[in-house]
CHARMM internal coordinates of N, CA and C (Angstrom, degrees):
IC EDIT
DIST 1 N 1 CA 1.4500
DIST 1 CA 1 C 1.5199
ANGL 1 N 1 CA 1 C 112.90
DIST 1 C 2 N 1.2942
ANGL 1 CA 1 C 2 N 117.91
DIHE 1 N 1 CA 1 C 2 N 17.64
DIST 2 N 2 CA 1.4580
ANGL 1 C 2 N 2 CA 120.34
DIHE 1 CA 1 C 2 N 2 CA -178.40
DIST 2 CA 2 C 1.5166
ANGL 2 N 2 CA 2 C 110.72
DIHE 1 C 2 N 2 CA 2 C -112.86
DIST 2 C 3 N 1.3196
ANGL 2 CA 2 C 3 N 117.07
DIHE 2 N 2 CA 2 C 3 N 52.60
DIST 3 N 3 CA 1.4492
ANGL 2 C 3 N 3 CA 119.68
DIHE 2 CA 2 C 3 N 3 CA -178.93
DIST 3 CA 3 C 1.5142
ANGL 3 N 3 CA 3 C 109.22
DIHE 2 C 3 N 3 CA 3 C -70.88
DIST 3 C 4 N 1.3356
ANGL 3 CA 3 C 4 N 115.53
DIHE 3 N 3 CA 3 C 4 N 149.12
DIST 4 N 4 CA 1.4547
ANGL 3 C 4 N 4 CA 120.70
DIHE 3 CA 3 C 4 N 4 CA -178.11
DIST 4 CA 4 C 1.5252
ANGL 4 N 4 CA 4 C 110.57
DIHE 3 C 4 N 4 CA 4 C -73.17
DIST 4 C 5 N 1.3078
ANGL 4 CA 4 C 5 N 115.64
DIHE 4 N 4 CA 4 C 5 N 139.59
DIST 5 N 5 CA 1.4597
ANGL 4 C 5 N 5 CA 121.02
DIHE 4 CA 4 C 5 N 5 CA 176.84
DIST 5 CA 5 C 1.5266
ANGL 5 N 5 CA 5 C 108.68
DIHE 4 C 5 N 5 CA 5 C -84.37
DIST 5 C 6 N 1.3245
ANGL 5 CA 5 C 6 N 117.68
DIHE 5 N 5 CA 5 C 6 N 156.63
DIST 6 N 6 CA 1.4524
ANGL 5 C 6 N 6 CA 119.90
DIHE 5 CA 5 C 6 N 6 CA 178.91
DIST 6 CA 6 C 1.5284
ANGL 6 N 6 CA 6 C 113.01
DIHE 5 C 6 N 6 CA 6 C -66.41
DIST 6 C 7 N 1.3342
ANGL 6 CA 6 C 7 N 118.61
DIHE 6 N 6 CA 6 C 7 N -12.35
DIST 7 N 7 CA 1.4563
ANGL 6 C 7 N 7 CA 122.33
DIHE 6 CA 6 C 7 N 7 CA -177.84
DIST 7 CA 7 C 1.5097
ANGL 7 N 7 CA 7 C 114.85
DIHE 6 C 7 N 7 CA 7 C -67.51
DIST 7 C 8 N 1.2950
ANGL 7 CA 7 C 8 N 118.69
DIHE 7 N 7 CA 7 C 8 N -22.36
DIST 8 N 8 CA 1.4540
ANGL 7 C 8 N 8 CA 120.02
DIHE 7 CA 7 C 8 N 8 CA 178.73
DIST 8 CA 8 C 1.5027
ANGL 8 N 8 CA 8 C 112.00
DIHE 7 C 8 N 8 CA 8 C 148.70
DIST 8 C 9 N 1.3159
ANGL 8 CA 8 C 9 N 115.78
DIHE 8 N 8 CA 8 C 9 N 174.40
DIST 9 N 9 CA 1.4619
ANGL 8 C 9 N 9 CA 119.87
DIHE 8 CA 8 C 9 N 9 CA -177.91
DIST 9 CA 9 C 1.5252
ANGL 9 N 9 CA 9 C 111.76
DIHE 8 C 9 N 9 CA 9 C -64.85
DIST 9 C 10 N 1.3066
ANGL 9 CA 9 C 10 N 116.03
DIHE 9 N 9 CA 9 C 10 N 141.17
DIST 10 N 10 CA 1.4512
ANGL 9 C 10 N 10 CA 121.23
DIHE 9 CA 9 C 10 N 10 CA 178.09
DIST 10 CA 10 C 1.5111
ANGL 10 N 10 CA 10 C 114.61
DIHE 9 C 10 N 10 CA 10 C 85.21
DIST 10 C 11 N 1.3245
ANGL 10 CA 10 C 11 N 118.27
DIHE 10 N 10 CA 10 C 11 N -10.57
DIST 11 N 11 CA 1.4627
ANGL 10 C 11 N 11 CA 120.80
DIHE 10 CA 10 C 11 N 11 CA 178.35
DIST 11 CA 11 C 1.5179
ANGL 11 N 11 CA 11 C 109.14
DIHE 10 C 11 N 11 CA 11 C -90.67
DIST 11 C 12 N 1.3249
ANGL 11 CA 11 C 12 N 116.11
DIHE 11 N 11 CA 11 C 12 N 135.21
DIST 12 N 12 CA 1.4633
ANGL 11 C 12 N 12 CA 120.87
DIHE 11 CA 11 C 12 N 12 CA 179.00
DIST 12 CA 12 C 1.5100
ANGL 12 N 12 CA 12 C 110.12
DIHE 11 C 12 N 12 CA 12 C -91.72
DIST 12 C 13 N 1.3083
ANGL 12 CA 12 C 13 N 114.97
DIHE 12 N 12 CA 12 C 13 N 144.79
DIST 13 N 13 CA 1.4599
ANGL 12 C 13 N 13 CA 119.39
DIHE 12 CA 12 C 13 N 13 CA 172.74
DIST 13 CA 13 C 1.5219
ANGL 13 N 13 CA 13 C 107.91
DIHE 12 C 13 N 13 CA 13 C -69.03
DIST 13 C 14 N 1.3201
ANGL 13 CA 13 C 14 N 116.73
DIHE 13 N 13 CA 13 C 14 N 140.26
DIST 14 N 14 CA 1.4619
ANGL 13 C 14 N 14 CA 120.41
DIHE 13 CA 13 C 14 N 14 CA 178.94
DIST 14 CA 14 C 1.5198
ANGL 14 N 14 CA 14 C 109.96
DIHE 13 C 14 N 14 CA 14 C -66.77
DIST 14 C 15 N 1.3064
ANGL 14 CA 14 C 15 N 115.84
DIHE 14 N 14 CA 14 C 15 N 140.66
DIST 15 N 15 CA 1.4634
ANGL 14 C 15 N 15 CA 120.89
DIHE 14 CA 14 C 15 N 15 CA 179.83
DIST 15 CA 15 C 1.5136
ANGL 15 N 15 CA 15 C 110.47
DIHE 14 C 15 N 15 CA 15 C -88.52
DIST 15 C 16 N 1.3163
ANGL 15 CA 15 C 16 N 115.47
DIHE 15 N 15 CA 15 C 16 N 151.20
DIST 16 N 16 CA 1.4622
ANGL 15 C 16 N 16 CA 119.88
DIHE 15 CA 15 C 16 N 16 CA 172.56
DIST 16 CA 16 C 1.5294
ANGL 16 N 16 CA 16 C 107.17
DIHE 15 C 16 N 16 CA 16 C -73.04
DIST 16 C 17 N 1.3365
ANGL 16 CA 16 C 17 N 118.29
DIHE 16 N 16 CA 16 C 17 N 160.91
DIST 17 N 17 CA 1.4685
ANGL 16 C 17 N 17 CA 118.90
DIHE 16 CA 16 C 17 N 17 CA 178.10
DIST 17 CA 17 C 1.5334
ANGL 17 N 17 CA 17 C 113.06
DIHE 16 C 17 N 17 CA 17 C -54.11
DIST 17 C 18 N 1.3525
ANGL 17 CA 17 C 18 N 120.03
DIHE 17 N 17 CA 17 C 18 N -43.02
DIST 18 N 18 CA 1.4657
ANGL 17 C 18 N 18 CA 118.15
DIHE 17 CA 17 C 18 N 18 CA 177.89
DIST 18 CA 18 C 1.5394
ANGL 18 N 18 CA 18 C 112.73
DIHE 17 C 18 N 18 CA 18 C -63.90
DIST 18 C 19 N 1.3344
ANGL 18 CA 18 C 19 N 116.56
DIHE 18 N 18 CA 18 C 19 N -37.22
DIST 19 N 19 CA 1.4718
ANGL 18 C 19 N 19 CA 119.78
DIHE 18 CA 18 C 19 N 19 CA 178.10
DIST 19 CA 19 C 1.5294
ANGL 19 N 19 CA 19 C 110.62
DIHE 18 C 19 N 19 CA 19 C -66.46
DIST 19 C 20 N 1.3326
ANGL 19 CA 19 C 20 N 116.86
DIHE 19 N 19 CA 19 C 20 N -40.37
DIST 20 N 20 CA 1.4624
ANGL 19 C 20 N 20 CA 120.93
DIHE 19 CA 19 C 20 N 20 CA 178.43
DIST 20 CA 20 C 1.5287
ANGL 20 N 20 CA 20 C 110.76
DIHE 19 C 20 N 20 CA 20 C -63.59
DIST 20 C 21 N 1.3339
ANGL 20 CA 20 C 21 N 116.36
DIHE 20 N 20 CA 20 C 21 N -40.08
DIST 21 N 21 CA 1.4634
ANGL 20 C 21 N 21 CA 120.11
DIHE 20 CA 20 C 21 N 21 CA 178.22
DIST 21 CA 21 C 1.5271
ANGL 21 N 21 CA 21 C 110.35
DIHE 20 C 21 N 21 CA 21 C -64.61
DIST 21 C 22 N 1.3320
ANGL 21 CA 21 C 22 N 116.38
DIHE 21 N 21 CA 21 C 22 N -40.88
DIST 22 N 22 CA 1.4683
ANGL 21 C 22 N 22 CA 120.50
DIHE 21 CA 21 C 22 N 22 CA 178.32
DIST 22 CA 22 C 1.5326
ANGL 22 N 22 CA 22 C 110.80
DIHE 21 C 22 N 22 CA 22 C -62.34
DIST 22 C 23 N 1.3284
ANGL 22 CA 22 C 23 N 116.16
DIHE 22 N 22 CA 22 C 23 N -42.54
DIST 23 N 23 CA 1.4610
ANGL 22 C 23 N 23 CA 119.75
DIHE 22 CA 22 C 23 N 23 CA 178.53
DIST 23 CA 23 C 1.5251
ANGL 23 N 23 CA 23 C 111.03
DIHE 22 C 23 N 23 CA 23 C -65.04
DIST 23 C 24 N 1.3290
ANGL 23 CA 23 C 24 N 117.27
DIHE 23 N 23 CA 23 C 24 N -40.49
DIST 24 N 24 CA 1.4613
ANGL 23 C 24 N 24 CA 120.91
DIHE 23 CA 23 C 24 N 24 CA 178.14
DIST 24 CA 24 C 1.5267
ANGL 24 N 24 CA 24 C 111.12
DIHE 23 C 24 N 24 CA 24 C -61.81
DIST 24 C 25 N 1.3415
ANGL 24 CA 24 C 25 N 116.58
DIHE 24 N 24 CA 24 C 25 N -42.00
DIST 25 N 25 CA 1.4651
ANGL 24 C 25 N 25 CA 119.96
DIHE 24 CA 24 C 25 N 25 CA 177.49
DIST 25 CA 25 C 1.5300
ANGL 25 N 25 CA 25 C 111.07
DIHE 24 C 25 N 25 CA 25 C -62.81
DIST 25 C 26 N 1.3259
ANGL 25 CA 25 C 26 N 116.51
DIHE 25 N 25 CA 25 C 26 N -41.82
DIST 26 N 26 CA 1.4688
ANGL 25 C 26 N 26 CA 120.39
DIHE 25 CA 25 C 26 N 26 CA 179.87
DIST 26 CA 26 C 1.5286
ANGL 26 N 26 CA 26 C 110.66
DIHE 25 C 26 N 26 CA 26 C -62.51
DIST 26 C 27 N 1.3217
ANGL 26 CA 26 C 27 N 116.44
DIHE 26 N 26 CA 26 C 27 N -40.62
DIST 27 N 27 CA 1.4704
ANGL 26 C 27 N 27 CA 120.02
DIHE 26 CA 26 C 27 N 27 CA 178.09
DIST 27 CA 27 C 1.5250
ANGL 27 N 27 CA 27 C 110.96
DIHE 26 C 27 N 27 CA 27 C -64.88
DIST 27 C 28 N 1.3265
ANGL 27 CA 27 C 28 N 116.35
DIHE 27 N 27 CA 27 C 28 N -41.81
DIST 28 N 28 CA 1.4653
ANGL 27 C 28 N 28 CA 120.03
DIHE 27 CA 27 C 28 N 28 CA -179.27
DIST 28 CA 28 C 1.5238
ANGL 28 N 28 CA 28 C 111.10
DIHE 27 C 28 N 28 CA 28 C -65.91
DIST 28 C 29 N 1.3195
ANGL 28 CA 28 C 29 N 116.98
DIHE 28 N 28 CA 28 C 29 N -37.50
DIST 29 N 29 CA 1.4630
ANGL 28 C 29 N 29 CA 120.35
DIHE 28 CA 28 C 29 N 29 CA -179.27
DIST 29 CA 29 C 1.5221
ANGL 29 N 29 CA 29 C 111.03
DIHE 28 C 29 N 29 CA 29 C -63.91
DIST 29 C 30 N 1.3143
ANGL 29 CA 29 C 30 N 116.85
DIHE 29 N 29 CA 29 C 30 N -37.88
DIST 30 N 30 CA 1.4696
ANGL 29 C 30 N 30 CA 117.92
DIHE 29 CA 29 C 30 N 30 CA -177.73
DIST 30 CA 30 C 1.5286
ANGL 30 N 30 CA 30 C 111.79
DIHE 29 C 30 N 30 CA 30 C -75.09
DIST 30 C 31 N 1.3339
ANGL 30 CA 30 C 31 N 116.71
DIHE 30 N 30 CA 30 C 31 N -9.85
DIST 31 N 31 CA 1.4729
ANGL 30 C 31 N 31 CA 123.57
DIHE 30 CA 30 C 31 N 31 CA 173.59
DIST 31 CA 31 C 1.5213
ANGL 31 N 31 CA 31 C 112.94
DIHE 30 C 31 N 31 CA 31 C 60.02
DIST 31 C 32 N 1.3074
ANGL 31 CA 31 C 32 N 116.87
DIHE 31 N 31 CA 31 C 32 N 28.40
DIST 32 N 32 CA 1.4636
ANGL 31 C 32 N 32 CA 121.25
DIHE 31 CA 31 C 32 N 32 CA 177.16
DIST 32 CA 32 C 1.5254
ANGL 32 N 32 CA 32 C 109.78
DIHE 31 C 32 N 32 CA 32 C -131.60
DIST 32 C 33 N 1.2929
ANGL 32 CA 32 C 33 N 116.51
DIHE 32 N 32 CA 32 C 33 N 46.31
DIST 33 N 33 CA 1.4527
ANGL 32 C 33 N 33 CA 121.06
DIHE 32 CA 32 C 33 N 33 CA -176.63
DIST 33 CA 33 C 1.5223
ANGL 33 N 33 CA 33 C 109.18
DIHE 32 C 33 N 33 CA 33 C -77.70
DIST 33 C 34 N 1.3184
ANGL 33 CA 33 C 34 N 115.27
DIHE 33 N 33 CA 33 C 34 N 131.36
DIST 34 N 34 CA 1.4560
ANGL 33 C 34 N 34 CA 120.45
DIHE 33 CA 33 C 34 N 34 CA 176.51
DIST 34 CA 34 C 1.5182
ANGL 34 N 34 CA 34 C 109.28
DIHE 33 C 34 N 34 CA 34 C -107.43
DIST 34 C 35 N 1.3008
ANGL 34 CA 34 C 35 N 116.41
DIHE 34 N 34 CA 34 C 35 N 168.29
DIST 35 N 35 CA 1.4606
ANGL 34 C 35 N 35 CA 120.85
DIHE 34 CA 34 C 35 N 35 CA 176.00
DIST 35 CA 35 C 1.5214
ANGL 35 N 35 CA 35 C 109.89
DIHE 34 C 35 N 35 CA 35 C -60.43
DIST 35 C 36 N 1.3210
ANGL 35 CA 35 C 36 N 117.78
DIHE 35 N 35 CA 35 C 36 N -35.08
DIST 36 N 36 CA 1.4683
ANGL 35 C 36 N 36 CA 121.27
DIHE 35 CA 35 C 36 N 36 CA 178.42
DIST 36 CA 36 C 1.5257
ANGL 36 N 36 CA 36 C 110.85
DIHE 35 C 36 N 36 CA 36 C -64.22
DIST 36 C 37 N 1.3346
ANGL 36 CA 36 C 37 N 117.18
DIHE 36 N 36 CA 36 C 37 N -37.92
DIST 37 N 37 CA 1.4619
ANGL 36 C 37 N 37 CA 120.85
DIHE 36 CA 36 C 37 N 37 CA 177.18
DIST 37 CA 37 C 1.5230
ANGL 37 N 37 CA 37 C 110.34
DIHE 36 C 37 N 37 CA 37 C -61.66
DIST 37 C 38 N 1.3133
ANGL 37 CA 37 C 38 N 116.19
DIHE 37 N 37 CA 37 C 38 N -47.71
DIST 38 N 38 CA 1.4682
ANGL 37 C 38 N 38 CA 121.36
DIHE 37 CA 37 C 38 N 38 CA -177.46
DIST 38 CA 38 C 1.5255
ANGL 38 N 38 CA 38 C 110.31
DIHE 37 C 38 N 38 CA 38 C -63.91
DIST 38 C 39 N 1.3122
ANGL 38 CA 38 C 39 N 117.09
DIHE 38 N 38 CA 38 C 39 N -47.15
DIST 39 N 39 CA 1.4580
ANGL 38 C 39 N 39 CA 120.89
DIHE 38 CA 38 C 39 N 39 CA -179.76
DIST 39 CA 39 C 1.5267
ANGL 39 N 39 CA 39 C 110.26
DIHE 38 C 39 N 39 CA 39 C -61.85
DIST 39 C 40 N 1.3084
ANGL 39 CA 39 C 40 N 117.41
DIHE 39 N 39 CA 39 C 40 N -40.58
DIST 40 N 40 CA 1.4605
ANGL 39 C 40 N 40 CA 120.77
DIHE 39 CA 39 C 40 N 40 CA 179.33
DIST 40 CA 40 C 1.5087
ANGL 40 N 40 CA 40 C 112.67
DIHE 39 C 40 N 40 CA 40 C -62.93
DIST 40 C 41 N 1.3140
ANGL 40 CA 40 C 41 N 116.97
DIHE 40 N 40 CA 40 C 41 N -44.77
DIST 41 N 41 CA 1.4644
ANGL 40 C 41 N 41 CA 120.48
DIHE 40 CA 40 C 41 N 41 CA 179.39
DIST 41 CA 41 C 1.5245
ANGL 41 N 41 CA 41 C 110.07
DIHE 40 C 41 N 41 CA 41 C -66.19
DIST 41 C 42 N 1.3163
ANGL 41 CA 41 C 42 N 117.87
DIHE 41 N 41 CA 41 C 42 N -43.08
DIST 42 N 42 CA 1.4694
ANGL 41 C 42 N 42 CA 119.85
DIHE 41 CA 41 C 42 N 42 CA 178.84
DIST 42 CA 42 C 1.5244
ANGL 42 N 42 CA 42 C 111.75
DIHE 41 C 42 N 42 CA 42 C -62.27
DIST 42 C 43 N 1.3288
ANGL 42 CA 42 C 43 N 116.85
DIHE 42 N 42 CA 42 C 43 N -38.55
DIST 43 N 43 CA 1.4668
ANGL 42 C 43 N 43 CA 120.71
DIHE 42 CA 42 C 43 N 43 CA 177.69
DIST 43 CA 43 C 1.5253
ANGL 43 N 43 CA 43 C 109.91
DIHE 42 C 43 N 43 CA 43 C -62.78
DIST 43 C 44 N 1.3286
ANGL 43 CA 43 C 44 N 116.61
DIHE 43 N 43 CA 43 C 44 N -44.05
DIST 44 N 44 CA 1.4620
ANGL 43 C 44 N 44 CA 120.32
DIHE 43 CA 43 C 44 N 44 CA -179.46
DIST 44 CA 44 C 1.5269
ANGL 44 N 44 CA 44 C 111.70
DIHE 43 C 44 N 44 CA 44 C -64.69
DIST 44 C 45 N 1.3260
ANGL 44 CA 44 C 45 N 116.85
DIHE 44 N 44 CA 44 C 45 N -38.54
DIST 45 N 45 CA 1.4660
ANGL 44 C 45 N 45 CA 119.97
DIHE 44 CA 44 C 45 N 45 CA 177.69
DIST 45 CA 45 C 1.5213
ANGL 45 N 45 CA 45 C 109.76
DIHE 44 C 45 N 45 CA 45 C -64.87
DIST 45 C 46 N 1.3137
ANGL 45 CA 45 C 46 N 116.87
DIHE 45 N 45 CA 45 C 46 N -44.05
DIST 46 N 46 CA 1.4710
ANGL 45 C 46 N 46 CA 120.73
DIHE 45 CA 45 C 46 N 46 CA 179.53
DIST 46 CA 46 C 1.5264
ANGL 46 N 46 CA 46 C 110.70
DIHE 45 C 46 N 46 CA 46 C -60.93
DIST 46 C 47 N 1.3260
ANGL 46 CA 46 C 47 N 117.16
DIHE 46 N 46 CA 46 C 47 N -44.78
DIST 47 N 47 CA 1.4568
ANGL 46 C 47 N 47 CA 120.84
DIHE 46 CA 46 C 47 N 47 CA 179.57
DIST 47 CA 47 C 1.5315
ANGL 47 N 47 CA 47 C 110.42
DIHE 46 C 47 N 47 CA 47 C -63.37
DIST 47 C 48 N 1.3087
ANGL 47 CA 47 C 48 N 117.13
DIHE 47 N 47 CA 47 C 48 N -40.26
DIST 48 N 48 CA 1.4621
ANGL 47 C 48 N 48 CA 120.70
DIHE 47 CA 47 C 48 N 48 CA 179.54
DIST 48 CA 48 C 1.5218
ANGL 48 N 48 CA 48 C 110.79
DIHE 47 C 48 N 48 CA 48 C -63.85
DIST 48 C 49 N 1.3207
ANGL 48 CA 48 C 49 N 116.74
DIHE 48 N 48 CA 48 C 49 N -40.09
DIST 49 N 49 CA 1.4654
ANGL 48 C 49 N 49 CA 120.72
DIHE 48 CA 48 C 49 N 49 CA 179.06
DIST 49 CA 49 C 1.5289
ANGL 49 N 49 CA 49 C 111.07
DIHE 48 C 49 N 49 CA 49 C -65.35
DIST 49 C 50 N 1.3273
ANGL 49 CA 49 C 50 N 116.70
DIHE 49 N 49 CA 49 C 50 N -36.07
DIST 50 N 50 CA 1.4537
ANGL 49 C 50 N 50 CA 120.30
DIHE 49 CA 49 C 50 N 50 CA -179.46
DIST 50 CA 50 C 1.5272
ANGL 50 N 50 CA 50 C 111.27
DIHE 49 C 50 N 50 CA 50 C -68.03
DIST 50 C 51 N 1.3246
ANGL 50 CA 50 C 51 N 117.25
DIHE 50 N 50 CA 50 C 51 N -28.54
DIST 51 N 51 CA 1.4727
ANGL 50 C 51 N 51 CA 120.91
DIHE 50 CA 50 C 51 N 51 CA 179.79
DIST 51 CA 51 C 1.5257
ANGL 51 N 51 CA 51 C 111.77
DIHE 50 C 51 N 51 CA 51 C -75.23
DIST 51 C 52 N 1.3235
ANGL 51 CA 51 C 52 N 117.15
DIHE 51 N 51 CA 51 C 52 N -21.77
DIST 52 N 52 CA 1.4662
ANGL 51 C 52 N 52 CA 120.23
DIHE 51 CA 51 C 52 N 52 CA -174.31
DIST 52 CA 52 C 1.4943
ANGL 52 N 52 CA 52 C 111.87
DIHE 51 C 52 N 52 CA 52 C -80.87
END
COOR INIT
IC SEED 1 N 1 CA 1 C
IC BUILD
């Protein structure tokens, strides 16, 4: 789920809300969620909402 965005190397394409939810579930299942994981998913959800 880390496809490159057209903006340049190292940038991730923004996830759709369903994709962000799926990623959040995957992180929770592995039981090793960090603050960086949570912030990243929240950022992606916010960006997805702004596109709609």
